[in-house]
C-alpha positions in Angstrom: -14.7 -6.6 -12.3 -11.5 -4.6 -12.9 -9.7 -4.7 -16.3 -6.0 -4.6 -16.4 -3.4 -4.6 -19.1 -0.2 -6.2 -17.8 2.8 -7.1 -19.9 0.7 -6.6 -23.0 -2.1 -9.0 -22.0 -5.6 -8.1 -20.8 -6.9 -9.5 -17.5 -10.2 -9.1 -15.6 -10.0 -9.6 -11.9 -12.8 -9.6 -9.4 -11.3 -7.7 -6.5 -12.2 -4.6 -4.5 -10.8 -1.5 -6.2 -8.8 -0.6 -3.1 -6.7 -3.8 -3.3 -3.1 -3.0 -3.7 -1.9 -3.6 -7.2 1.0 -5.7 -5.9 -1.3 -8.3 -4.5 -3.3 -8.5 -7.7 -0.1 -9.0 -9.7 1.2 -11.6 -7.4 -1.8 -13.5 -6.1 -4.3 -13.2 -9.0 -2.1 -12.9 -12.0 0.6 -15.2 -10.5 3.4 -12.9 -11.7 5.7 -13.3 -8.6 8.7 -11.4 -9.8 7.4 -8.2 -8.3 8.3 -8.5 -4.6 6.7 -7.5 -1.3 9.0 -6.0 1.3 7.8 -2.9 3.2 4.2 -2.5 2.1 4.4 1.2 2.4 6.2 2.3 -0.7 9.5 3.0 1.0 11.9 0.3 -0.3 11.2 -0.1 -4.1 11.0 -3.9 -4.2 7.6 -3.7 -5.7 8.4 -1.3 -8.5 6.4 -1.8 -11.8 6.0 0.5 -14.7 2.6 2.2 -15.1 2.4 3.9 -18.5 6.2 3.8 -18.6 6.8 5.4 -15.2 8.3 3.6 -12.2 5.6 3.2 -9.5 5.4 1.4 -6.1 2.7 -1.2 -6.7 2.2 -1.9 -2.9 0.6 1.6 -2.5 -1.4 1.8 -5.7 -5.0 0.7 -5.5 -5.8 -1.6 -8.4 -8.7 0.6 -9.3 -6.3 3.4 -10.1 -4.3 1.2 -12.4 -7.3 0.2 -14.5 -7.0 1.3 -18.1 -3.2 1.9 -17.9 -0.3 -0.1 -19.3 1.4 -2.0 -16.5 4.8 -3.7 -17.0 6.3 -6.1 -14.4 9.8 -7.5 -14.4 8.4 -10.5 -16.4 7.3 -8.1 -19.1 10.7 -6.5 -19.5 12.4 -8.2 -22.5 15.1 -10.8 -21.7 17.6 -8.9 -23.8 16.7 -5.5 -22.1 19.9 -3.5 -21.6 19.4 -3.4 -17.8 18.9 -7.1 -17.5 22.0 -7.7 -19.7 24.1 -5.2 -17.6 22.9 -6.9 -14.4 24.2 -10.2 -15.6 27.4 -8.8 -17.0 28.2 -7.0 -13.8 26.9 -9.7 -11.5 24.9 -7.1 -9.6 22.7 -9.1 -7.3 23.7 -10.7 -4.1 20.6 -12.3 -2.6 18.5 -10.8 -5.5 15.3 -10.2 -3.6 15.1 -6.5 -4.3 16.6 -6.7 -7.8 13.3 -6.9 -9.8 12.3 -3.6 -8.3 15.8 -2.1 -8.7 15.9 -3.2 -12.4 12.5 -1.7 -13.1 13.5 1.6 -11.5 16.7 1.7 -13.6 14.8 0.7 -16.8 12.4 3.6 -16.2 15.4 6.0 -15.5 17.2 5.1 -18.7 14.0 5.2 -20.7 13.5 8.8 -19.7 17.1 9.9 -19.8 19.3 7.9 -22.2 22.4 9.3 -20.6 21.5 10.2 -17.0 24.2 12.1 -15.1 25.2 11.2 -11.6 22.6 13.6 -10.1 19.7 12.0 -12.0 20.9 8.5 -11.1 21.1 9.5 -7.4 17.7 11.1 -7.5 16.1 8.1 -9.2 17.7 5.5 -7.0 17.9 7.4 -3.7 14.9 5.7 -2.1 15.5 2.2 -3.5 16.8 -0.1 -0.8 19.0 -3.1 -1.0 19.4 -5.0 2.3 22.6 -6.7 1.0 24.2 -3.4 0.2 25.1 -4.0 -3.4 25.0 -0.3 -4.2 28.4 -0.2 -5.7 27.5 -3.0 -8.1 24.1 -1.4 -8.8 25.9 1.8 -9.8 28.2 -0.2 -12.0 25.2 -2.0 -13.6 23.5 1.4 -14.3 26.7 2.7 -16.0 26.9 -0.5 -18.1 23.2 -0.3 -19.0 23.6 3.3 -20.1 26.7 2.3 -22.2 24.7 -0.5 -23.8 21.9 1.9 -24.8 24.4 4.4 -26.1 26.3 1.8 -28.1 23.2 0.2 -29.6 21.3 3.4 -30.1 18.1 1.7 -29.1 15.2 2.5 -26.9 15.3 0.9 -23.5 
């Protein structure tokens, strides 16, 4: 039995420890906001936070996540600056990759309240959007940073 803490709730799942965390989140916990796309950690659709850091859940064995705080897109507050910025700027097109993109951005602005262009590029460089909404993603990041700065709050 593997014990997990996801979005502030405790779960026990009976799965092999090498099962990808993504499949436990989606299939066992029924939190389907975290998406499957490449399965090899290359695209970012499956990003979750593990102890506050953006991680690719498709490549992390659930056994390695045991005892750590996991946050999925469902666990990010509705009024989170990134979610609000995404709505304000109408960032998504199809939206499939956006939960992972949002989680990547949320981790970025949590670590660096005012990330410069270099930090943004480094954090987002390997996050893929098949629709090509990169200009809107950049605008959304800028807006989220402005919201955090204006409100002086933790992201």
